[in-house]
N, C-alpha and C positions, 0 to 999 in steps of 0.2 A: 526370546524377546523378553524384555522386562515388563513387569506389570505393576499395578498399584501406583503409589506416589511417584516413584521414579519415571514410570512411563508418562504420567501426566506432565512432568517437566522436561521430557525428551522432546527435542525439536528435530523433525525430519527435514532433510535438506536435499534438493534436487541438484545433483552434480552436473547434469547435462544441459541445463537451461541457461540461456544468455549468450551474448556475443563472445564472451571470454571463457566459456566452459571447455573443460572442467577445471582449469587451473584456478580461476577466481573463486569458484565455490569451494574448491579444496582448501585454499588459503583461508577462506572465511571460516570454514569448519575447524581448521587448526586453531585459529584465533579464539574461537568460542570454546574449543576443548581445553585450551590453556587456562581459561577462566573457570573451568569445572562444569561447563554446561553440557549435559548429555546429548549426544548427536546420533541420529539414525540417518546415515548417508545412503542415497540411492543413485546408482550409476551403472554404466557398463563395466565389464570385468577390468578393463585397463584403468579406468578412472578410480574404481574401488581399490585396486592394488596400489595406485599412486598415492591415495590418501592413506592407506595402511602403512606405506613406507615412510610416512612423515614421523612416525613415532609410536610408541606403545601407550595408547590411551585407554584407561579402563572404562571410560564412559562412551566409547565409540562402538556403535553397531553399524553394520552395513548390509545392504541388499543389492544383489547383482540383478540388473534389468536388461533385457534384450531388445527393448524398443524405446524410441524417443519420439515425442510428438513435436512437430516443427510448427512455427507460427503461420505457415501458409496452408496448413491443413484445416479442413472444416472442423470446428471444435467438437461438436456433438458426435459426429461419426467417428472422429479420431478417438474419443473417449470410449466409444463402444467397441471399436475395433482393436485398439492397442491396449489390451488388458495387462500386458507386462511392461508398459512404459513407466518411466520414473514418476510422471504426473499421476497416473491412475493409482499406482501402488503407494505413492506418497499420501494421496488423499485417502486411500483405503487404510493406511496405518493410522491416520487420525480417527477415522470412523470406527475402526476395530479397537481403539484404545491402546495401540502400540506406541503412539506418540501423541503429545498434546497439541502440536502445531506442525504445519507444513510450510516451508519457505522455498520459493522458486523464482528464477529469473526467466523462466520459459514462457510459453504461449499464454498471453492473457485470456484469450477466448477459451482455451482448454481449461484453464484454472477456474474461471467463472462457471463454465458449463459443468465441469467435473465437481466443483464445490456444491452446486445445486443437486446434481444427480447422485453423488456418492455421499458426501457428508450431510446433505439436505439443508433446506432453509430452517432457521430457528422458528419455533412456535410463534404465530402471530405476525411473522414478517411477510410483507407482500413481495418485495424484491430485495436482493442484496445490493450493496453498493461498495465501490472502491474508494478509499480515502488516501490522501497523501498530504504530508506536511510540506508546505512550500515555504521558501524564504520570505521573510517579511521585515518591514521597517522596525517592529518591536523587538527583533533579534531572536525571538523564540519560535516564530513561524505562524502560519495560518493553516488550519486543517481544511482541506477542500474535498467535498464529496458531491457527486459521483464522478469518477474519471472514465467511465465507459462500461460498467457492468450492466446497467439498465438504461437503455436508450429511451424506451417508451414508458412513461410513468403517469400515475394519477396524482391529483393534489395530495391525497392522503399518503402516498409513497414518499413524496418530498418531506412531509412531516416526520415520517419514520426515519429518513435520512438524517434529518436535523437532530432527532433524539439519539440515534446511534452515534452520530458525530459527537454529541455532547458527552455521552457516556464514555466513548473512547478518549476524548480529550481529558476527562477527569481521571479515569482509571489508569491509562497508559502514559499519557503525556504529563499528568500531574497538574493540569491547569484548573485553578479554582473558579467556579461559576463562569464557565465560558459563554460568550455571547454567540448568537446564531443569526446569520444573515442569509437572505435569498438573493442569488445573483440574478440581476434584471437589467433592462435597458434604461431604467430610470429609478430614482429613489421614491417617486410618488406611489402611493398604494394602488392606484388604478392602472399603473403601467404594466406592459407585458402581455403574454398569452393569456387565454382563458384559464389554463392550468396554473400558471403563475399567480394569477389574481385570486383564484380559489385557494390555492396553497397559502398565500399571504393571510387570508381570513382565518384559515384553520391554525396557522402558526401563532396568531395573536393569542389563542386560547391554549396553546400547547404548553407542556411542563418544562419549558426551557426559556432562557432570557433571549427573546426574539427582538432584534434591533431594526427590523424592516429590510427593504431592498438595498442591495449594494451593487453599484455599477462596477464593471470589469476593471476600470482604471483604479478603483479604490481598494481592490482585493489585498494588495501588498502593504496598505497603509493603515492597518489597524481598525478598520470600520466594524469588523467582526472577527471573532476567533475561529468560528466555523462557518464556511460558505457552503451553501446547499444549491444543487441544480441537477437536472437530469444528466444521464451518462453521455448522451450525444453532444450536448452543449459543453459539458465539462471536458470531454476529450478534445474538442475543437479549441477550447480555451487553453488547455495545457499545451497542445502542439503549437498554437500561435505563439505562446510565451517562449517555448523552446526555440522556435524559428527566429523570433525577434532577437533573442539574446545572442544566438549564433551569428546573425547578420551584424549586429553591433559590434561583436568581438572581432569579426573579420574586417569590418570597416576600420576599427581602431588599429588592427594589426597592419593594414595597408598604409595607413597614415604614418604610423610609427616608423616604418621602414622606408618612408618616402625620401628622407634626406638625412644627412649626418647630424644636423641640429636635432631633429626629432628623435633620432637614435639615442643621442646623448641624454635628451630629456627623458626617454623611456627608461634609461638605465637608472636614473635618479628616482623615477616613479615605480621601479620594480617592486619595492615592498608594498606599495599601495595596490598595484595590480594583483599581487599575491593574496592580499587581504580580501579584495573583491572576489577573487576566485573561491576563497574559503567561504565567504558568506553565501555564494550562489551554489555551493557544491551540494547536490541532493544527497550524496552518499552519507552525509552526517545525520540525515533524518531516517535512514533505513529504507523500508519498502512501503508498499500500499496495502493496508489490511483490507481483506474482503469481509466487510461487516454484514451481519444478518444470517450467518450460518450457525449450525450447531457446534462447530469447532473453529479453530483458528487457521486461517490461510493468509500468508503474507506474500505479495507479489513484488519482487524487486525489479527494478528497471532492467531492460534487456542489455544495456551497456554497463551494468554494474560491475565493479572491481571487487577485490577481496574486502575492502573496508565496507562497502555498501552491503555485501552479503553478511558480513559479521554483525553489522548494525541491525540488519533485518532479523537475524537470529535473536539478538538481544531484545528486540522489539516484540518478537513473538513470545519470548519467555515472559516478558512483563504482561503481555495480553493474557496468557493462560494463568499466570500467578495471581492476577486480579479477577479471574473468572468473568471476563467481559462478555463472552457469548451468552452465559447464563443470565447475567444482569440485564442485557439488552432484551432477551426473550421474556424474562419475568416482568420487566418494566412495561413493555408494549402490551403484553397480555393483560396486565392490571389496568392499563388505560382503556382497552377495549371492553373490559369487564365493567368498568365504571360507566361506559357509554351505553351499555345495554339497558 
């Protein structure tokens, strides 16, 4: 295994996670290797051999694993039982310094549980959070945290989410002075649950540009660059958005093929439909970083193709190159020190 500087810039990749494993991950790794990104690929013997057959890449390392954690397994028990799984060994590679980051389209629960158990939470962090860049009217997107890593949170935890989101937006996404909003049922300060109201008060004094409450319908319209909420609500929001888009696309498809006239119209509108698909394509944004750990973990969507995996790898490299995990830990520790 490589050590030192090269190990820090090596990205470990799970070949066995996701709906299109191992082919999508293999193609994603090849795309990254072609750009000179060092890769540590983890998979079963067949997947590793298939990746090796793609070419002689000097920056490719591989680890054969005999186990895979599936999404339907209890996360914590799976992490403890399947020591030779791609997820456990990939997270272990980050913990042991063999790689600077781990990218997987596998079980979200296992990645969150394993991240906390193996890599460990960063100093000063109450709970980790999953963030993802969603398409937005401003064309660069909106960073949404949390997507499901931490369902039960305290007001102080939401403040941490906002701070971690701000740092990630600045360091990885390159957004200058990003604004932070709290997802709520109304824009008024007194709206929402007790946790939300207390979080609002704390965020007013937090070291980021807090713009107040943001309603769900305004998330995609530039009300804030970073949207903060607990993991349960965030996951429901994301799944609702996905379902709504799928329903709308199916409805449009039904109407398009309803008559000869509509088919001819659809032919003329084909470039427009392609552009809409491009704008809504999540693969352009990579994966969801698990913020608040001592290392970098990027969770790609379960249905990720090769492009999404490759973008997730590039995203992870930017994360470790900008030392985001250390900056988050030091920033939050400094805040708590000032409060003492």
